[in-house]
C-alpha positions as a Markdown table, in Angstrom:
| # | Residue | x | y | z |
|---|---|---|---|---|
| 1 | Met | -3.6 | 139.6 | -16.2 |
| 2 | Ala | -4.5 | 141.6 | -13.1 |
| 3 | Glu | -4.8 | 145.4 | -13.5 |
| 4 | Leu | -2.5 | 147.2 | -11.1 |
| 5 | Pro | -3.5 | 150.4 | -9.3 |
| 6 | Asp | -2.8 | 153.7 | -11.0 |
| 7 | Asp | -0.1 | 154.6 | -8.6 |
| 8 | Thr | 2.1 | 151.5 | -8.6 |
| 9 | Asp | 5.1 | 153.6 | -7.6 |
| 10 | Leu | 3.4 | 154.5 | -4.3 |
| 11 | Leu | 2.7 | 150.8 | -3.7 |
| 12 | Phe | 6.3 | 149.9 | -4.1 |
| 13 | Lys | 7.4 | 152.9 | -2.0 |
| 14 | Ala | 5.2 | 151.6 | 0.8 |
| 15 | Leu | 6.7 | 148.2 | 0.6 |
| 16 | Ala | 10.3 | 149.5 | 0.4 |
| 17 | Asp | 10.4 | 150.5 | 4.1 |
| 18 | Pro | 11.1 | 147.8 | 6.7 |
| 19 | Ser | 8.9 | 149.6 | 9.3 |
| 20 | Arg | 6.0 | 149.6 | 7.0 |
| 21 | Arg | 6.6 | 145.9 | 6.1 |
| 22 | Lys | 6.6 | 145.2 | 9.9 |
| 23 | Leu | 3.2 | 146.9 | 10.3 |
| 24 | Leu | 1.8 | 144.8 | 7.4 |
| 25 | Asp | 3.2 | 141.7 | 9.2 |
| 26 | Val | 1.7 | 142.7 | 12.5 |
| 27 | Leu | -1.7 | 143.3 | 10.8 |
| 28 | His | -1.4 | 140.0 | 9.0 |
| 29 | Gly | -1.0 | 138.3 | 12.4 |
| 30 | His | -3.8 | 140.2 | 14.0 |
| 31 | Asp | -6.0 | 142.4 | 11.9 |
| 32 | Gly | -8.1 | 145.3 | 13.2 |
| 33 | Gln | -5.6 | 147.0 | 15.5 |
| 34 | Thr | -5.6 | 150.5 | 16.8 |
| 35 | Leu | -2.8 | 153.0 | 16.5 |
| 36 | Asn | -1.8 | 152.3 | 20.1 |
| 37 | Asp | -1.7 | 148.6 | 19.4 |
| 38 | Leu | 0.5 | 149.1 | 16.4 |
| 39 | Cys | 2.9 | 151.5 | 18.2 |
| 40 | Glu | 3.8 | 148.6 | 20.6 |
| 41 | His | 5.5 | 146.8 | 17.7 |
| 42 | Leu | 7.8 | 149.6 | 16.5 |
| 43 | Asp | 10.5 | 151.5 | 18.3 |
| 44 | Met | 9.4 | 154.9 | 17.1 |
| 45 | Thr | 7.2 | 157.8 | 18.0 |
| 46 | Arg | 3.4 | 157.6 | 17.6 |
| 47 | Gln | 3.8 | 160.3 | 15.0 |
| 48 | Gly | 6.3 | 158.2 | 13.1 |
| 49 | Val | 3.9 | 155.2 | 13.1 |
| 50 | Thr | 1.0 | 157.5 | 12.0 |
| 51 | Gln | 3.1 | 158.7 | 9.0 |
| 52 | His | 3.9 | 155.1 | 8.0 |
| 53 | Leu | 0.2 | 154.1 | 8.3 |
| 54 | Gly | -0.7 | 157.1 | 6.2 |
| 55 | Leu | 1.5 | 155.9 | 3.3 |
| 56 | Leu | 0.2 | 152.4 | 3.7 |
| 57 | Glu | -3.4 | 153.7 | 3.5 |
| 58 | Ala | -2.5 | 155.9 | 0.5 |
| 59 | Ser | -1.2 | 152.8 | -1.3 |
| 60 | Asn | -4.3 | 150.9 | -0.3 |
| 61 | Leu | -2.4 | 148.3 | 1.6 |
| 62 | Val | -4.2 | 149.3 | 4.8 |
| 63 | Val | -7.8 | 150.3 | 5.2 |
| 64 | Thr | -9.4 | 151.8 | 8.3 |
| 65 | Val | -12.8 | 151.5 | 9.9 |
| 66 | Arg | -14.1 | 153.6 | 12.7 |
| 67 | Ser | -15.5 | 151.7 | 15.7 |
| 68 | Gly | -16.8 | 154.2 | 18.2 |
| 69 | Arg | -13.9 | 156.4 | 19.2 |
| 70 | Glu | -11.3 | 154.0 | 17.8 |
| 71 | Lys | -9.9 | 153.8 | 14.4 |
| 72 | Leu | -9.1 | 150.2 | 13.5 |
| 73 | His | -6.5 | 149.3 | 10.8 |
| 74 | Phe | -6.9 | 146.3 | 8.5 |
| 75 | Leu | -4.5 | 144.7 | 6.0 |
| 76 | Asn | -5.8 | 144.9 | 2.4 |
| 77 | Pro | -4.0 | 142.0 | 0.6 |
| 78 | Val | -5.5 | 142.9 | -2.9 |
| 79 | Pro | -2.6 | 145.1 | -4.1 |
| 80 | Leu | -0.1 | 142.4 | -3.0 |
| 81 | Gln | -2.0 | 139.8 | -5.0 |
| 82 | Gln | -2.0 | 142.1 | -8.0 |
| 83 | Ile | 1.8 | 142.4 | -7.7 |
| 84 | Tyr | 2.0 | 138.6 | -7.4 |
| 85 | Glu | -0.1 | 138.1 | -10.5 |
| 86 | Arg | 1.6 | 140.7 | -12.6 |
| 87 | Trp | 5.3 | 140.1 | -11.8 |
| 88 | Ile | 5.8 | 136.9 | -9.8 |
| 89 | Ala | 3.3 | 134.2 | -11.0 |
| 90 | Lys | 4.5 | 134.4 | -14.6 |
| 91 | Phe | 8.0 | 133.5 | -13.5 |
| 92 | Glu | 6.8 | 130.6 | -11.4 |
| 93 | Lys | 5.1 | 128.8 | -14.3 |
| 94 | Pro | 8.3 | 127.7 | -16.2 |
| 95 | Arg | 9.9 | 126.5 | -12.9 |
| 96 | Leu | 6.8 | 124.5 | -11.9 |
| 97 | Lys | 6.5 | 123.0 | -15.4 |
| 98 | Ala | 10.2 | 121.9 | -15.2 |
| 99 | Leu | 9.7 | 120.3 | -11.8 |
| 100 | Ser | 6.6 | 118.5 | -13.2 |
| 101 | Ser | 8.6 | 117.3 | -16.2 |
| 102 | Leu | 11.4 | 116.1 | -13.9 |
| 103 | Lys | 9.0 | 114.2 | -11.7 |
| 104 | Arg | 7.5 | 112.4 | -14.7 |
| 105 | Arg | 11.0 | 111.5 | -16.0 |
| 106 | Leu | 12.0 | 110.2 | -12.6 |
| 107 | Glu | 8.9 | 108.2 | -12.2 |
| 108 | Lys | 9.3 | 106.6 | -15.7 |
| 109 | Gly | 12.9 | 105.6 | -14.7 |
| 110 | Asn | 11.5 | 103.7 | -11.7 |
| 111 | Asp | 9.2 | 101.5 | -13.9 |
């Protein structure tokens, strides 16, 4: 089972806000954006977007890289994968097993 970051609460706090989820969606669609680029997608002040990005960085969902005078923001999907492995995947297995079993039974009925 995947090991979750030490501050899992911070990760869930970051995901709890719709504006932060929007930023993650924007970065998923086009990674490596500047603060100005990201501000275009949210109806809030530059300072507000900066605060949201700060929490996303603190939770390790966003990483930044300096490119000259610009600071580029990139989505880090690793913490999301860890959440998936820890809390979601284990609940999928029984459902997938049931669907597979149903498929086999239906195919036997057609023989």
